C-alpha angles and dihedrals in degrees: 000000000000118000129187120199108203123193104199099193121103090202117107109239091001124164092254091056091050091051093047093048086058089051090049092052090049094047090049087066090061128083094254139105108250136192126188121214115189113188090196089074117096121250106056110129129219117249111258102165143311117331090243088059100041132040109231127190122261094250093059094044092046092052090051090048092048091051093046093047095047121098092205130039118199103190129193107206119196118204116226118174093340092309137086117256124286088229090061093046089048096056090054090057086072094055120094108224090207089069100048107061114134098016118133129232133197120194136211113185117199123191143157090243138007101251098091102041097099094045093051093044090053093049095046093045088053089053090051089050089055088056089046090240120154108235121210107234090213096093121176115225118192140164129212088261088082090065128076128169092355095306137093104261097180112085091197090060090050090050092049091049090051091048091050090052093048094048093045092051088047092054090049093051092054092062 
């Protein structure tokens, strides 16, 4: 099984990245092939049109290929102004929905406060529906309060992230 762990925040050392690095460490203990895509890294291009019309760099095209090829998407979704990040939306512009049907996604939503969690989950789940991706309903919601000194300090958040991974992999194996 191929798994992609996607940190959707463009912020260097952001809370979403910290959460998704925990997810990556946990997934690395499983018997799966895993790739980590961190949108905080430099080099990802903005979508400007179809790949046959525009020449994109290898980093951007490889990320799109890794997402498309993966059976499971574990996505860290930062909340900015009641919406998920433009960087996250942008990377999905490169994905062909005709090649993603039946994949499985697990979501971790990270925000400064709790008011926007439901809105962002609804919007991102709708995006997954467009790609015909089965979304695990066990979503992890967390605020920045769970992070101290660049690490997750809340054991309950760690446990919920691990549970989300396990349940998402379980859903994918049933297909």
